[in-house]
C-alpha positions in Angstrom: 7.4 0.9 0.3 6.4 -1.6 2.8 3.9 -3.2 0.5 5.5 -6.5 -0.5 4.2 -6.1 -4.1 6.1 -2.8 -4.3 9.4 -4.8 -4.2 8.6 -6.1 -7.7 8.0 -2.6 -9.0 10.7 -0.5 -10.6 9.5 3.2 -10.4 10.5 5.4 -13.2 13.7 7.4 -12.4 11.8 10.7 -12.3 9.2 9.2 -9.9 11.8 7.7 -7.6 13.8 11.0 -7.5 10.6 13.0 -6.9 9.5 10.9 -3.9 13.0 10.7 -2.4 13.4 14.5 -2.7 10.0 15.1 -1.2 10.8 12.7 1.6 14.0 14.4 2.5 12.6 17.9 2.2 9.7 17.3 4.6 11.1 14.4 6.6 8.3 12.0 5.8 9.3 8.4 5.4 9.9 7.7 1.7 8.4 4.2 2.2 5.1 5.8 3.3 5.1 8.1 0.3 5.8 5.2 -2.0 3.0 3.1 -0.5 0.5 5.9 -0.8 1.5 6.7 -4.4 1.5 3.0 -5.3 -2.0 2.7 -3.9 -3.3 5.9 -5.5 -1.8 5.8 -9.0 0.4 2.7 -9.4 3.3 5.2 -9.4 1.9 6.7 -12.7 2.4 10.5 -12.7 0.0 10.8 -15.6 -2.8 9.0 -13.8 -6.3 10.7 -13.9 -8.8 9.1 -11.6 -12.6 8.7 -12.3 -13.4 11.9 -10.3 -10.6 14.0 -11.9 -8.0 13.2 -9.3 -4.6 13.8 -10.8 -1.0 12.6 -10.6 1.1 10.3 -8.4 -0.9 11.1 -5.3 -4.3 11.7 -7.0 -4.9 15.3 -5.9 -8.5 16.5 -6.1 -9.2 20.0 -7.4 -10.1 21.2 -3.9 -7.0 19.8 -2.3 -4.8 21.2 -5.1 -6.3 24.7 -4.4 -5.1 24.3 -0.8 -1.6 23.4 -2.1 -1.6 26.5 -4.3 -2.6 28.7 -1.4 0.3 27.5 0.8 2.7 27.5 -2.1 2.1 31.2 -2.6 2.1 32.1 1.1 5.4 33.6 2.2 4.8 32.3 5.7 4.4 28.7 4.6 7.2 26.1 4.4 5.8 25.2 1.0 6.6 28.8 -0.3 8.9 28.7 -3.4 9.4 24.9 -3.0 7.3 23.6 -5.9 9.2 23.7 -9.2 5.8 24.5 -10.9 2.1 24.2 -10.3 1.6 21.2 -12.7 -0.3 18.4 -10.9 1.1 15.9 -13.4 4.7 16.8 -12.6 6.0 14.0 -10.3 8.2 16.3 -8.3 5.5 18.9 -7.7 3.0 16.2 -6.8 5.3 14.4 -4.4 6.5 17.6 -2.7 2.8 18.7 -2.2 1.9 15.3 -0.8 4.9 15.2 1.6 4.0 18.7 2.8 0.5 17.7 3.6 1.5 14.5 5.3 4.2 16.3 7.3 1.6 18.8 8.6 -1.0 16.2 9.7 -3.1 15.9 6.6 -2.6 12.1 6.0 -6.3 11.7 6.3 -6.6 13.2 2.8 -5.6 9.7 1.6 -7.9 7.7 3.8 -9.9 6.5 0.8 -6.9 4.4 -0.2 -5.8 3.5 3.4 -7.4 0.1 3.0 -4.4 -0.6 0.7 -1.4 1.4 2.0 -2.6 1.4 5.6 -2.3 -2.4 5.9 1.5 -1.9 6.1 1.4 1.0 8.7 0.0 0.9 12.2 -2.0 3.9 13.4 0.3 4.3 16.4 3.4 5.0 14.3 1.5 7.3 12.0 0.1 9.3 14.9 3.5 9.3 16.6 4.9 10.9 13.4 2.2 13.6 13.7 0.8 12.6 10.3 -2.8 12.8 11.5 -2.6 16.0 13.5 -4.2 18.8 11.5 -1.5 21.4 11.7 -1.9 23.6 8.7 
C-alpha cells in the first residue's frame, strides 16, 4: 500500500496472494486494496468488527448479501469467481472487495477513508471509476 506504515507490515502469504489475485482479476490497484484492508482489519482475515463487520475488508451483512446476489447472477462478472461464500476466507473477501471497487462502489469503505484516503487523491480514484455506481 501507499500508507508508509504498511511498509513495516508483512502480510500473511494467503492474504498477500488473495489481494494480488483480486487486484489482477478486477484490475484494481493492489496498493489501494492493501490500504483499505489495512485500515479496515489490519490485514487480519479473521477480524470481526463491533457491528459484525467481517474479514479483511470488513463486509457488513447487507453488503455481503449484495455480493452473494452478484456471485450467483450468471450475467455478473462475479459469477463463479468466488471460491466459496465464506466472509472469513481472505481470497473470497478480497475478490468481493475488488469487484465492488471496480464497479464504482468504493464509497462502501468511506467510514475508513480518513485512514486509507490520506494516501489517495479523489481525482485519481474518480478517474479510475471507483466512485461511479455501476452495479
